C-alpha positions, 0 to 999 in steps of 0.5 A, a space after each residue: 733530016 738525020 744528023 750523023 751521030 758519033 757513037 761509042 759502042 761498049 760491048 765485049 761480044 763480037 756477035 753483038 758488035 756485028 749486029 749493031 754495025 749490020 743494023 746501022 748499015 742496013 738502015 742506011 744510017 750515016 753514023 760513025 761507030 767506035 768500038 770498045 771491048 770493055 769499060 777500061 778501053 772505053 775510058 781510055 778513048 774518053 779520057 782523050 776528050 778530043 773526039 767525044 761521042 754524041 751517045 754511048 751504047 753500053 752493055 752491062 755484063 762485061 769483064 774488067 769493069 762492068 757496065 754499072 761500074 763504068 757508069 759511076 766513073 762516067 757520071 762522076 766526070 765533069 765533062 763526060 757526065 753529059 754524054 747520053 748513055 743508053 744501056 743495050 743489054 740482055 739483063 732484064 733484072 729490075 735492080 739493074 734497071 733501077 740502079 742505071 737510072 739512079 746513076 743517070 742513064 738516058 735509056 735502057 734497052 733489052 736486046 730482043 731475040 729476034 733480029 727484026 725486033 732488034 733492028 726496029 728498036 735500034 732504028 727508033 733509038 737512032 731516030 730519036 737521038 738524031 733529032 735531039 739537041 746534043 751538047 759537048 761540055 
């Protein structure tokens, strides 16, 4: 049985936001997505700490606070550091991958060009996190 997830999507590209939402809908998944167009907006949402997401999807290439800067802030917070964060990006840069895992991400997904591949990757990620025991610190 798939548990409904609360997902914070941190993405500045409107088309990518539409792709994630379209994928969730086409798969018939019950997940709730909250969108933040950059790291600053995401931190505003998270600082309230009243409705923390189960997982975070984070793009690396964003204005204001990039993904790696956001991760460092997130993982330095005693409550927010427990939220599984999955990088969803076009960057295949090996240094980015290493740095993100060093900081403490839960996964790193490179956005595929073909929509069908994109759907398959997100489906696998959603299924995986839907069966995990998630905690709220």
